[in-house]
Structures are given as C-alpha cells and as structure tokens.
C-alpha positions as CSV (number, residue, x, y, z in Angstrom):
1,M,0.0,0.0,0.0
2,K,2.9,2.3,0.8
3,P,4.2,2.5,-2.8
4,I,0.7,2.9,-4.2
5,L,0.0,5.9,-2.0
6,S,3.4,7.5,-2.9
7,L,2.7,7.2,-6.6
8,A,-0.9,8.5,-6.2
9,L,0.5,11.5,-4.3
10,M,2.9,12.3,-7.1
11,A,0.2,12.1,-9.7
12,A,-2.0,14.5,-7.8
13,L,0.9,16.9,-7.2
14,F,1.9,17.0,-10.9
15,E,-1.7,17.3,-12.1
16,A,-2.0,20.5,-10.2
17,S,0.8,22.2,-12.1
18,H,0.1,24.4,-15.2
19,A,3.3,25.2,-16.9
20,R,4.9,23.5,-19.9
21,A,7.8,21.2,-19.1
22,S,10.8,21.1,-21.3
23,I,13.2,18.4,-22.4
24,R,16.1,18.5,-24.8
25,D,14.9,16.0,-27.4
26,T,11.4,14.6,-27.7
27,T,12.6,11.8,-30.1
28,Y,13.6,9.8,-27.0
29,V,10.0,9.8,-25.9
30,L,8.2,8.7,-29.1
31,D,10.4,6.7,-31.4
32,P,14.2,7.1,-30.8
33,V,16.9,6.2,-33.3
34,V,19.2,3.6,-31.7
35,V,22.5,2.2,-32.8
36,T,23.2,-0.5,-30.1
37,A,21.1,-3.3,-31.5
38,T,22.7,-3.5,-35.0
39,R,25.6,-0.9,-35.0
40,T,23.6,1.1,-37.6
41,E,21.0,3.8,-36.9
42,T,17.6,2.2,-36.8
43,L,14.2,3.3,-35.5
44,R,13.4,1.6,-32.3
45,R,10.0,0.4,-33.5
46,N,11.6,-1.6,-36.3
47,L,13.7,-3.7,-34.0
48,P,12.6,-7.0,-32.5
49,G,14.4,-6.7,-29.2
50,S,13.9,-4.8,-25.9
51,I,15.7,-1.5,-26.0
52,T,15.3,1.6,-23.7
53,V,16.9,4.9,-24.3
54,V,17.4,7.4,-21.5
55,A,18.8,10.9,-21.9
56,R,21.3,12.6,-19.6
57,E,18.7,14.9,-18.1
58,E,16.6,12.0,-16.9
59,L,19.6,10.3,-15.3
60,Q,20.5,13.4,-13.4
61,T,16.9,14.0,-12.1
62,T,16.9,10.6,-10.4
63,G,19.4,11.6,-7.7
64,A,21.7,8.9,-9.0
65,T,25.4,9.0,-7.9
66,G,26.6,7.3,-11.2
67,V,25.6,6.3,-14.7
68,L,24.6,2.7,-13.9
69,D,22.4,3.3,-10.8
70,G,20.7,6.1,-12.8
71,V,20.0,3.5,-15.5
72,A,18.5,1.1,-13.0
73,A,16.2,3.9,-11.7
74,T,14.7,4.5,-15.1
75,M,13.8,1.2,-16.7
76,P,12.5,-2.3,-16.0
77,G,14.6,-5.5,-15.7
78,V,17.8,-3.7,-14.6
79,F,19.1,-3.7,-11.0
80,V,22.4,-2.4,-9.5
81,T,23.4,-3.0,-5.9
82,Q,24.6,-0.1,-3.8
83,R,26.2,0.3,-0.4
84,G,26.6,4.0,0.4
85,V,25.9,7.7,-0.4
86,V,28.3,7.6,-3.3
87,G,30.8,5.1,-4.8
88,F,30.6,1.4,-5.4
89,G,34.1,0.1,-4.6
90,L,35.8,-3.2,-5.2
91,G,36.7,-6.4,-3.3
92,T,34.5,-8.4,-1.0
93,G,32.1,-5.6,-0.2
94,A,31.9,-4.3,-3.7
95,A,28.6,-2.9,-4.8
96,G,27.7,-2.0,-8.4
97,Q,26.7,-5.6,-9.3
98,I,24.6,-5.2,-12.5
99,S,21.9,-7.7,-13.4
100,I,19.6,-7.6,-16.4
101,R,16.7,-10.0,-16.2
102,G,18.5,-11.7,-13.3
103,V,21.7,-12.3,-15.4
104,G,24.8,-10.6,-14.1
105,G,27.2,-13.0,-12.4
106,A,29.7,-12.6,-9.6
107,P,31.6,-10.6,-10.6
108,N,29.2,-9.0,-12.9
109,A,30.7,-10.2,-16.1
110,Q,27.5,-11.3,-17.9
111,V,26.5,-7.8,-18.8
112,L,28.5,-5.9,-21.4
113,V,29.2,-2.2,-20.9
114,L,30.2,-0.1,-23.9
115,V,31.4,3.5,-24.0
116,D,30.8,4.9,-27.5
117,G,30.7,1.3,-28.8
118,R,34.0,0.4,-27.1
119,P,33.9,-2.7,-24.8
120,D,34.9,-1.6,-21.3
121,F,35.9,-4.3,-18.7
122,V,38.7,-5.3,-16.4
123,G,41.1,-7.5,-18.4
124,L,41.8,-10.0,-15.6
125,F,38.2,-10.4,-14.3
126,G,36.0,-9.5,-17.3
127,H,33.6,-7.1,-15.5
128,P,33.0,-3.4,-15.7
129,L,33.7,-0.9,-12.9
130,P,30.7,1.4,-12.3
131,D,32.9,4.0,-10.6
132,A,34.8,4.7,-13.8
133,Y,31.8,6.2,-15.7
134,A,31.2,10.0,-15.2
135,L,27.6,11.1,-15.4
136,S,28.5,14.6,-16.7
137,E,29.9,13.3,-20.0
138,V,26.9,11.2,-20.9
139,D,24.6,12.3,-23.8
140,R,22.3,9.3,-23.6
141,V,22.4,5.6,-22.6
142,E,21.0,2.8,-24.7
143,V,20.2,-0.4,-22.9
144,L,19.5,-3.7,-24.7
145,R,17.8,-6.2,-22.4
146,G,18.6,-9.8,-23.5
147,P,21.5,-11.4,-25.2
148,A,23.4,-9.5,-27.9
149,S,26.4,-11.8,-28.4
150,A,25.5,-12.1,-32.1
151,V,26.6,-8.5,-32.5
152,Y,29.0,-7.9,-29.6
153,G,30.3,-11.3,-28.6
154,T,31.5,-12.3,-25.1
155,N,29.9,-10.8,-22.0
156,A,26.8,-9.6,-23.9
157,M,25.0,-12.6,-22.3
158,G,22.4,-10.8,-20.2
159,G,22.4,-7.5,-22.2
160,V,24.3,-4.4,-23.3
161,I,24.6,-1.0,-21.7
162,N,26.0,1.5,-24.3
163,I,27.0,4.8,-22.8
164,I,27.1,7.4,-25.5
165,T,29.1,10.6,-24.6
166,R,28.3,14.2,-25.5
167,R,29.5,15.9,-28.7
168,K,28.7,19.4,-30.0
169,R,27.9,19.6,-33.7
170,T,27.0,23.3,-34.1
171,P,29.7,26.1,-33.9
172,G,30.2,27.7,-30.6
173,T,31.7,27.0,-27.2
174,T,29.8,26.1,-24.0
175,A,31.3,25.9,-20.5
176,L,29.4,23.9,-17.9
177,L,30.0,24.0,-14.2
178,R,28.3,22.0,-11.5
179,T,28.8,21.5,-7.8
180,E,26.8,19.7,-5.1
181,A,27.4,19.2,-1.4
182,G,25.7,17.4,1.5
183,P,26.2,15.6,4.8
184,W,29.1,13.3,5.7
185,S,31.4,15.8,4.0
186,T,30.0,14.8,0.6
187,Y,30.6,16.9,-2.4
188,D,30.6,16.3,-6.1
189,A,31.9,18.9,-8.7
190,D,32.7,18.9,-12.4
191,A,33.6,21.3,-15.1
192,M,33.3,20.8,-18.9
193,V,34.1,22.9,-22.0
194,I,32.5,21.6,-25.1
195,G,32.5,23.2,-28.5
196,A,32.8,23.2,-32.3
197,I,34.2,25.5,-35.0
198,P,32.9,26.0,-38.5
199,A,35.9,24.2,-40.0
200,G,34.4,20.9,-38.7
201,F,36.4,20.5,-35.5
202,D,34.8,19.7,-32.2
203,Y,36.2,19.2,-28.7
204,R,35.3,18.3,-25.2
205,V,37.4,18.7,-22.1
206,S,36.1,17.8,-18.6
207,A,37.3,17.2,-15.1
208,G,35.5,16.2,-12.0
209,H,36.0,15.2,-8.3
210,T,33.8,13.4,-5.9
211,R,34.4,12.7,-2.2
212,T,32.5,11.6,0.9
213,D,33.4,10.4,4.4
214,G,30.4,8.0,4.1
215,H,27.4,7.5,6.4
216,R,29.2,4.7,8.2
217,V,32.7,4.5,9.7
218,Q,35.3,3.4,7.1
219,S,33.0,4.1,4.2
220,D,34.9,7.0,2.6
221,F,35.3,7.4,-1.1
222,R,37.4,9.6,-3.4
223,R,37.3,9.9,-7.2
224,T,38.8,12.2,-9.8
225,H,37.9,12.0,-13.5
226,L,39.7,13.6,-16.5
227,D,38.5,13.4,-20.1
228,L,39.5,14.7,-23.5
229,A,37.8,14.2,-26.8
230,L,38.6,15.7,-30.2
231,G,36.7,15.3,-33.5
232,M,36.9,16.4,-37.1
233,A,34.2,16.0,-39.8
234,R,35.2,16.3,-43.5
235,G,32.6,15.5,-46.1
236,P,31.6,11.9,-45.6
237,W,34.4,11.3,-43.1
238,D,34.2,11.7,-39.3
239,F,37.3,11.2,-37.1
240,R,37.4,11.1,-33.4
241,I,39.9,10.4,-30.6
242,E,39.0,10.2,-26.9
243,G,41.0,9.6,-23.7
244,S,40.1,9.4,-20.0
245,T,41.6,8.5,-16.6
246,T,39.8,7.9,-13.4
247,P,41.7,7.2,-10.2
248,F,39.6,6.4,-7.1
249,K,40.0,5.0,-3.7
250,G,38.0,4.1,-0.6
251,H,37.2,1.8,2.3
252,D,34.8,-1.1,2.7
253,P,33.1,-0.7,6.0
254,G,32.1,-4.4,6.1
255,P,28.7,-5.7,7.2
256,D,27.1,-3.8,10.1
257,T,27.1,-7.0,12.2
258,L,30.8,-6.7,12.7
259,A,32.0,-5.4,16.1
260,A,34.3,-3.0,14.4
261,P,34.8,-1.9,10.8
262,P,37.8,-3.5,9.1
263,N,40.6,-1.5,7.5
264,H,39.7,-2.7,4.0
265,W,40.9,-0.2,1.5
266,I,41.4,-0.1,-2.3
267,E,43.2,2.2,-4.7
268,V,42.3,1.9,-8.4
269,T,43.1,3.8,-11.6
270,R,41.2,3.1,-14.8
271,S,42.2,4.7,-18.1
272,S,41.0,4.4,-21.7
273,A,41.8,5.5,-25.2
274,L,39.7,5.4,-28.4
275,G,40.3,6.3,-32.0
276,T,37.4,6.1,-34.5
277,A,37.2,6.8,-38.3
278,S,33.7,6.7,-39.8
279,Y,32.4,7.1,-43.3
280,H,28.9,7.7,-44.6
281,R,27.8,8.6,-48.1
282,G,24.7,7.6,-49.8
283,H,23.9,3.9,-49.2
284,V,27.3,3.1,-47.8
285,S,28.6,3.6,-44.2
286,G,31.4,2.1,-42.2
287,T,33.6,2.5,-39.1
288,V,37.0,1.5,-37.9
289,M,37.7,1.7,-34.2
290,L,40.9,1.2,-32.2
291,H,40.4,0.9,-28.5
292,R,42.3,0.2,-25.3
293,N,41.5,0.4,-21.6
294,W,43.8,-0.4,-18.8
295,G,44.1,-0.2,-15.0
296,T,46.1,-0.7,-11.8
297,H,44.5,-2.2,-8.7
298,T,46.0,-2.2,-5.2
299,F,44.1,-3.8,-2.3
300,Y,44.6,-3.9,1.5
301,D,45.4,-7.6,1.5
302,G,48.5,-7.3,-0.7
303,W,46.8,-7.8,-4.1
304,H,48.4,-5.7,-6.8
305,S,47.5,-6.1,-10.5
306,H,47.8,-4.5,-13.9
307,D,45.3,-5.3,-16.7
308,Y,44.3,-4.2,-20.1
309,T,41.8,-4.8,-23.0
310,M,42.7,-3.7,-26.5
311,G,41.5,-4.3,-30.0
312,V,40.0,-3.2,-33.3
313,I,36.4,-3.1,-34.4
314,T,35.3,-2.7,-38.0
315,H,31.9,-2.7,-39.6
316,A,30.5,-1.7,-43.0
317,S,26.9,-1.3,-44.1
318,Y,25.1,-1.1,-47.4
319,A,21.5,0.0,-47.7
320,C,19.8,-1.0,-50.9
321,E,17.1,1.0,-52.6
322,N,14.5,-1.5,-51.4
323,G,15.5,-0.8,-47.8
324,V,17.5,-4.0,-47.1
325,T,20.5,-3.1,-45.0
326,T,23.4,-5.5,-44.7
327,T,26.2,-5.0,-42.2
328,F,29.5,-6.9,-42.1
329,A,31.7,-6.6,-39.1
330,F,35.0,-8.0,-37.8
331,D,36.5,-7.4,-34.5
332,A,39.5,-8.7,-32.6
333,K,40.7,-8.1,-29.1
334,Q,43.3,-9.2,-26.6
335,Y,42.8,-8.9,-22.8
336,G,45.0,-9.9,-19.9
337,G,47.2,-8.7,-17.2
338,D,49.5,-9.7,-14.3
339,A,49.1,-9.9,-10.6
340,V,51.0,-10.5,-7.4
341,N,50.2,-10.6,-3.7
342,D,52.9,-8.8,-1.7
343,T,51.6,-10.1,1.6
344,T,51.7,-13.8,0.7
345,S,54.5,-13.5,-1.9
346,V,52.4,-15.2,-4.5
347,D,53.1,-14.3,-8.1
348,Y,50.1,-15.1,-10.3
349,G,52.1,-14.4,-13.5
350,S,51.2,-12.6,-16.7
351,H,48.3,-14.0,-18.8
352,S,46.3,-13.0,-21.8
353,V,43.8,-14.4,-24.4
354,T,42.8,-13.3,-27.8
355,E,39.4,-13.3,-29.6
356,Y,38.4,-12.5,-33.1
357,A,35.1,-12.8,-34.9
358,P,33.4,-12.1,-38.2
359,S,29.7,-11.2,-37.9
360,M,26.8,-10.2,-40.1
361,T,23.5,-8.4,-39.6
362,V,20.7,-8.2,-42.2
363,Q,17.6,-5.9,-41.8
364,V,14.9,-6.6,-44.3
365,P,11.7,-4.6,-44.6
366,L,8.8,-6.7,-46.1
367,G,6.4,-4.1,-47.3
368,T,5.6,-1.2,-45.1
369,R,4.6,-3.2,-42.0
370,L,7.0,-6.1,-41.4
371,N,10.7,-5.8,-40.6
372,V,12.9,-8.8,-40.1
373,T,16.3,-8.6,-38.5
374,A,18.9,-11.4,-38.2
375,S,22.5,-11.5,-37.0
376,A,25.1,-14.2,-36.7
377,R,28.6,-14.3,-35.2
378,A,31.4,-16.9,-35.2
379,Q,33.9,-16.1,-32.5
380,H,37.3,-17.8,-32.0
381,H,38.9,-17.8,-28.5
382,S,42.6,-18.7,-28.1
383,T,41.8,-21.2,-25.4
384,Y,38.5,-23.0,-26.2
385,G,38.2,-22.4,-30.0
386,W,35.1,-21.4,-31.9
387,F,31.6,-20.4,-30.7
388,F,28.6,-19.6,-32.9
389,A,26.0,-17.1,-31.7
390,P,22.9,-16.4,-33.9
391,E,19.8,-14.3,-33.3
392,G,16.7,-13.3,-35.2
393,G,13.4,-11.6,-34.9
394,A,10.7,-9.5,-36.5
395,S,8.6,-6.5,-35.8
396,L,5.1,-6.2,-37.3
397,H,3.2,-2.9,-37.4
398,L,-0.4,-4.2,-37.2
399,V,-1.6,-0.6,-37.4
400,P,0.4,2.6,-37.4
401,R,0.3,2.9,-33.6
402,L,0.6,-0.8,-32.7
403,T,3.6,-3.0,-33.2
404,V,4.1,-6.6,-32.1
405,R,7.6,-8.1,-32.0
406,G,9.4,-11.2,-31.2
407,S,13.0,-12.6,-31.1
408,V,15.2,-15.5,-30.3
409,S,18.9,-15.0,-29.4
410,R,21.8,-17.0,-28.1
411,G,24.3,-15.3,-25.8
412,F,27.6,-16.4,-24.2
413,R,30.4,-15.4,-21.9
414,S,34.0,-16.6,-22.4
415,P,35.8,-17.8,-19.2
416,D,37.6,-14.9,-17.6
417,L,41.3,-15.1,-16.8
418,R,40.5,-15.5,-13.1
419,A,38.9,-18.9,-13.8
420,L,41.4,-19.9,-16.6
421,F,44.7,-19.1,-14.9
422,L,44.5,-17.7,-11.3
423,F,42.3,-19.3,-8.6
424,P,43.4,-22.1,-9.3
425,A,44.2,-22.7,-12.9
426,S,41.6,-24.6,-14.8
427,R,42.9,-23.6,-18.2
428,D,41.5,-25.3,-21.3
429,T,38.9,-27.4,-19.5
430,L,36.5,-24.5,-19.4
431,K,33.9,-23.7,-22.1
432,P,31.8,-20.5,-22.5
433,E,28.7,-19.9,-20.5
434,E,25.6,-20.0,-22.7
435,V,22.1,-18.6,-22.6
436,L,19.1,-18.8,-24.9
437,N,16.5,-16.0,-24.8
438,V,13.0,-16.0,-26.3
439,E,10.8,-13.0,-26.0
440,A,7.7,-11.3,-27.4
441,G,6.5,-7.8,-27.0
442,I,3.9,-5.2,-27.9
443,T,4.5,-1.5,-28.4
444,W,1.5,0.8,-28.4
445,R,1.5,4.5,-29.1
446,A,-1.9,5.1,-27.5
447,L,-1.9,8.8,-28.1
448,D,0.5,11.4,-29.6
449,W,1.9,12.0,-26.1
450,L,1.8,8.4,-24.6
451,T,3.6,5.2,-25.5
452,A,3.6,1.8,-23.7
453,D,5.7,-1.3,-24.2
454,V,5.2,-4.7,-22.6
455,T,7.6,-7.7,-23.0
456,A,7.4,-11.3,-21.8
457,F,10.7,-13.3,-21.8
458,R,12.1,-16.7,-21.0
459,M,15.9,-17.3,-20.6
460,T,17.6,-20.6,-20.1
461,G,21.3,-20.7,-19.2
462,D,23.8,-23.6,-19.2
463,K,27.4,-24.3,-18.5
464,L,27.7,-21.6,-16.0
465,I,31.2,-21.3,-14.5
466,E,31.1,-22.1,-10.8
467,F,33.8,-22.7,-8.2
468,R,34.0,-26.2,-6.8
469,P,35.5,-26.1,-3.3
470,P,37.4,-29.0,-1.7
471,P,37.0,-31.7,-0.6
472,P,36.9,-34.5,-1.9
473,F,38.2,-33.1,-5.1
474,P,40.9,-30.3,-5.6
475,P,39.4,-26.8,-5.9
476,A,38.6,-25.8,-9.4
477,F,36.3,-23.8,-11.7
478,E,33.8,-25.9,-13.6
479,N,31.0,-25.5,-16.2
480,R,28.3,-26.9,-14.0
481,G,25.6,-24.3,-13.4
482,S,22.3,-23.7,-15.1
483,F,19.2,-21.5,-14.7
484,T,15.7,-20.7,-16.1
485,H,14.5,-17.1,-15.8
486,H,11.2,-15.7,-17.0
487,G,9.3,-12.5,-16.5
488,V,7.2,-9.6,-17.7
489,E,8.4,-6.0,-18.2
490,L,6.2,-2.9,-18.8
491,E,7.4,0.7,-19.5
492,T,5.4,3.8,-20.4
493,R,6.5,7.2,-21.5
494,W,4.3,10.3,-21.6
495,W,4.6,13.9,-22.8
496,L,2.0,16.4,-21.7
497,P,2.2,20.2,-21.9
498,R,2.7,20.3,-18.1
499,L,4.2,16.9,-17.3
500,H,6.6,14.4,-18.8
501,G,8.0,11.2,-17.4
502,R,8.0,7.4,-17.4
503,L,6.5,4.6,-15.4
504,F,7.9,1.0,-15.4
505,T,7.3,-2.2,-13.6
506,A,8.8,-5.7,-13.8
507,W,8.1,-9.1,-12.4
508,Q,10.7,-11.8,-12.8
509,D,11.3,-15.3,-11.6
510,V,15.0,-15.9,-11.6
511,G,15.0,-19.4,-10.1
512,E,17.9,-19.9,-7.6
513,Q,20.0,-16.9,-8.9
514,T,18.5,-14.5,-6.5
515,A,21.4,-12.3,-5.4
516,G,21.0,-8.7,-6.4
517,S,17.9,-9.2,-8.6
518,A,14.5,-8.1,-7.3
519,R,11.4,-10.2,-8.0
520,Y,9.1,-7.1,-8.2
521,T,9.9,-3.5,-9.1
522,I,7.8,-0.5,-9.7
523,G,9.3,2.8,-10.6
524,T,8.4,6.2,-11.9
525,T,10.2,9.5,-12.7
526,A,8.2,12.6,-13.5
527,T,9.1,16.3,-14.1
528,T,7.1,19.5,-14.3
529,T,7.7,23.2,-14.1
530,V,5.7,25.7,-12.1
531,E,6.6,29.3,-12.9
532,K,10.5,29.0,-12.9
533,V,10.7,26.1,-10.5
534,R,11.4,22.7,-12.0
535,L,10.3,19.7,-9.8
536,T,11.2,16.1,-10.4
537,L,10.1,13.1,-8.4
538,D,11.6,9.7,-8.6
539,A,10.1,6.7,-6.8
540,R,10.8,3.0,-6.7
541,W,9.3,0.1,-4.9
542,V,11.4,-3.1,-4.6
543,D,10.3,-6.5,-3.3
544,G,11.7,-10.0,-3.4
545,L,15.3,-9.0,-3.2
546,Y,18.0,-11.4,-1.7
547,G,21.5,-10.9,-0.6
548,S,22.7,-14.3,-1.9
549,D,21.6,-17.0,-4.3
550,N,19.2,-19.9,-3.5
551,H,16.7,-17.5,-1.8
552,K,19.1,-16.9,1.1
553,E,19.4,-13.7,3.1
554,K,16.1,-12.1,2.1
555,L,16.1,-8.4,2.3
556,P,13.1,-6.3,3.4
557,S,11.0,-4.7,0.6
558,Y,11.3,-0.9,0.4
559,T,10.0,2.3,-1.1
560,L,12.5,4.9,-2.1
561,V,11.4,8.4,-3.0
562,N,13.7,11.2,-4.2
563,A,12.9,14.7,-5.2
564,T,14.8,17.5,-7.0
565,V,13.8,21.1,-7.0
566,A,15.7,23.5,-9.3
567,R,15.3,27.2,-10.0
568,P,17.3,29.7,-12.1
569,L,19.0,32.4,-9.9
570,W,20.6,34.7,-12.5
571,R,21.0,34.3,-16.2
572,K,22.4,30.8,-16.8
573,I,23.0,30.0,-13.1
574,E,20.7,27.5,-11.5
575,A,20.3,26.3,-7.9
576,Q,19.0,22.9,-7.0
577,I,18.1,20.9,-3.9
578,V,18.0,17.1,-4.0
579,F,16.0,15.4,-1.3
580,R,17.1,11.8,-1.1
581,N,15.1,9.0,0.6
582,I,12.3,11.3,1.6
583,L,10.4,8.6,3.4
584,D,13.6,7.8,5.4
585,A,13.3,4.1,4.4
586,K,15.5,1.6,6.1
587,Y,16.7,-0.6,3.3
588,E,19.7,-2.3,1.8
589,T,20.6,-4.0,-1.5
590,M,23.5,-6.0,-0.1
591,T,23.2,-7.9,3.2
592,G,24.7,-6.0,6.1
593,Y,25.2,-2.7,4.1
594,P,22.3,-0.3,5.2
595,M,21.8,2.6,2.8
596,P,21.6,6.2,4.0
597,G,18.4,7.6,5.4
598,F,16.8,10.9,4.5
599,H,19.4,13.5,3.5
600,V,19.7,16.6,1.4
601,L,22.2,17.8,-1.2
602,V,22.4,21.4,-2.3
603,G,24.0,22.4,-5.6
604,L,24.7,25.1,-8.2
605,S,25.2,24.8,-11.9
606,A,26.1,27.3,-14.5
607,R,26.1,27.3,-18.3
608,L,28.2,29.9,-20.1
609,G,28.5,30.5,-23.9
610,A,26.5,29.0,-26.7
611,E,23.7,26.5,-26.3
612,E,24.5,22.9,-26.9
C-alpha cells in the first residue's frame, strides 16, 4: 500500500501544475533512433528486441550517484546494488553488481558495458567498474535487455549498456560548471568545456572530483575524473579520438554485524583511449575503431595487479534501394594482465587471451509493416576455440500505432582469466557460459503523447562457470551451473504540456540466482515546471530481493522516493536541492550494508556561452 500511496500523491501533485515542461529531445519519448542493436542507426519500432533509451537529463533527475544506478532507476529489468551515499568500490564488499533479467554473475561479467561502442571491462576479471563512468559526460544511454552476443560477442549474455558521450555539432563553445554538497562531507563537482568551430572540428574537455566520508565508519570514497575528446568532420568522413583517466580509492566498512569496521581499502586507476574513423555517403557507411582500456588495482590484502583490454572493431553497411541493409563486421581483441600478492609473496604471473570474430546483420523490410532482423557471429577464442551465436526476430506494425515483435537470441560469456589461470588454474577445461532468450512484446502509441511497451521473456542458461570447493576433489572452476528465468516488463512514457516522465514495472522469476535481482519492481520519474521552478520526483518500490543466491538472506522490501527542486538564480546559473530518501526508508541492497536515510544535497550549476 505504501508505494501505491506514494505514486498517487505524485500524480496528484503534478496534475496541479500548469506550466509547460521542457526536455532536450522529444525523439527519446516517441520513437528514438538507436545504434546499439545493429551498430547502424535504426528506428526503435523496427527492431525485435527490448531497448530503452534514457537521456542525460533524466539520469540526473533521479538523484543517481553514477551512470549505472541512474539506468537502474529509469527502466525495468535492470538492477544495480549499492552500499553508500556515493561510490561502489571493489573487493569483498563491492557494490555495483549489475543484473539484467537476473543475469549478471559474480563478478558482474555477464552484462557488457560499452562506451561509445568500445567494450569496457577489467582484463583479468571480465567485469566493468561502475565508478569509472562519469555522469557529466553522458549524452544518452541505450540499454538492450537480453543477449546481444551475435553483434557484440562475449559478456553480452544478459544484455548491453551502451554509454554514448556528449558531442557538440553546431559552432560555438559552451562551458558547464556544477557542484553539489551534502552531509558526511560529501561533495561532487565537475567542469566541462564543449564546443565546435565552422571548419568541422569539435572538442570536449572535462574534469570532476567526488568525495565523501560516508554515512558509516570506514565508508569514505574519493574519485577524480579527467576526459578529453577531439573530433573532425570532413565531407563523408568523421574522425574522433578520446581519452580518459579515473583514479579512485575508498574503504569497505564491512557488514554492520561486525563489532568494528575492518581496515579494508582499495586504490584503483582506470584509463581508456579510443580512436574512430567513420564514413557515410549515400547507401554506404562504415567505421574502424581502435580501443584500449587499462588499469592498476591495489588492495589492503596485498593484491596488486595491472590489466588491459585492447582491440580493433570494423563494420561496413550497405542500404539497398528497397530498404534492405546488410552490415558486415570484424573485431579482434586481446585482454590480460599480471598480478602479485605482496603479503603472501604469490606471483600469479602474466596471462592473456585473444578473440576474433566475423559477424553479419541483415535488416529486411517486407512491405511497409513487417521488418525482419537477423544476426550471426562466429567467434574464436585462443583457449577454447570457436563459438557460434545467432539471433533473429521480427517487428510487425499491425496498425500505425501498434507494433508486435518477437525474437530468439543466443548469448555467451567466455571464461575470464581469473577462472582460466588464477584461482586455481583450470585452463582449457572451461567452455563458454551459454544462454538462450525467447521474448515477445507489444509497443502501443496510444496517443500522440503516450507510448507503452510490454515484454514477456524466458531465458535458459547452461554451462555456468562455478567454483568447486574442496574436498573431496581439488578446488577448481567448472561448467556446472544452469538456470531458467522468465518474467514480464512494462514501461510507459508520456509527454504532456505540463508533465513528462515514465513509469515502469517488472516481475521476474530468476530461479535460484536471487542475489542482487529483485522479483518485483515499480518505478516512476516525472518532471514538471511551475513558474520558474522545476520539480522532479523519482520513486521506486522493490520487493523479493535477496543478498545471496538460492533464496538466502532475504532483504526487506522498500519504497525509495527522491525529489529534486531546481530554479534559475541569475541568467544561466541554477540552484537545486536534492531530497534523497524522503520517506527515510530503512533498506539495503546488499546484506549488512544499510543505505543512508533521509538527507539533502544542495548544488549550483552554470552554463556559459553557446547553447549545446
């Protein structure tokens, strides 16, 4: 009853407002153009899979501390664990575990995170680090729920989160400044200069710093982020280079059942570089991308490691006169690293693997109502050999406002170097984890200002890599796990003269893989403007959440409500107040890590120069 009353209160409050809300781009509301599903620009309604697009402004209004928890707050089927006011951390008490439809893994290597199409994960362990993604640089995020290995290969087993960064196309320079502060010595600040000149050059320079002492003893966190991007457009050609570095450090306070918090600290630096050349003229388009990310990790227990992921991605598309688009792609990458433990004097050595894969996607319109999409990928891994990943589906526009869709896809995750070589070495006995996803959905544009999408899915996984402890056999990693997940997801978007927002809900049965994946979620974000005051409410109800698999360590259900009030002060300077956890809910997403109660953050932002 509590969440229903909260949502009803919000609806009544917003209905009383009378001013027109504003948002940067209404195409995200009705029928966005997405690139993640096929690597080419395609209208969302013509694709058979489940894709949600969320703009930067929506992420910022949720009170999120990072990109990925903002994503989880705005769409169904996605959940991210948290442990404090800001920062996710690493090690035993690491938060930031990502699951899509209950698939994520521990560590969370079954969901692929991309940054501008570049795969981003730790070379030794195969998982992304949520603390490495700066919210200020995001233009939009495209999330594909369900396997996408036919297009992206390993790790795209549960889905893909593609973070697309900001880029200015029109001449002029804009400077953006933002700062926010609150209790526990928490503050977050960033500055960005983004611009373009008529000759076709564009640039982005940004820097940010985040810190907190944390709401618990030994839960402090510090992060600095630096980013540079340069671009040049010449006729059909578009060139771009990007680079970033993010050092961060902090403590893990441990479960609150401990008599005293442990001195568990981590220091991490993650860096990345990307070079892209794209061509588009007439019916032909293509891209060549060189990418690398690397990092250094130092832990309190003596662990010290270096890792990297590097590779090349190429794809070329041809669109025929009849609308058939064929995309050929080839990508190759190597990932690896080295590790030692200074405390135990164990040298884990230096290890790496290579993968390469040709792939192909065909999009075929049959008349004006039916669109068929099929992809296939053959990937070779230097340890286990070849793996074939197909997918296919169709979308049918029964009437202009009503579309039905369905798809079948096979996903996989290659064994990470941890399992292959480190704890202890299993080497070439391991095979990829596999998943098969079948889903069907309906998209209905009920009115010019209202869309709704409902999806039903069933996923079956096999050959999951699990650790076999001794005795009676020696410890080892083995392909012995399996699962069956099924569920229903609903999301709606609306755009009224005085109110815009979204509502989503999901129900999922994830079998015995219950850690960090809620059975029921209901969420909404809504924004309105009264006079000059912009008000945003974000509410979520979560039930059926567990702290570990096999339905162990059940966590209480909770209702989380955040609100943001913003008002211009002078010219392009705006003040805002963020009210977090207004109901002062007592909740946790990880066993023994209670989240902060009600608190308030106050901030200022300024925009100087040309409009973006």
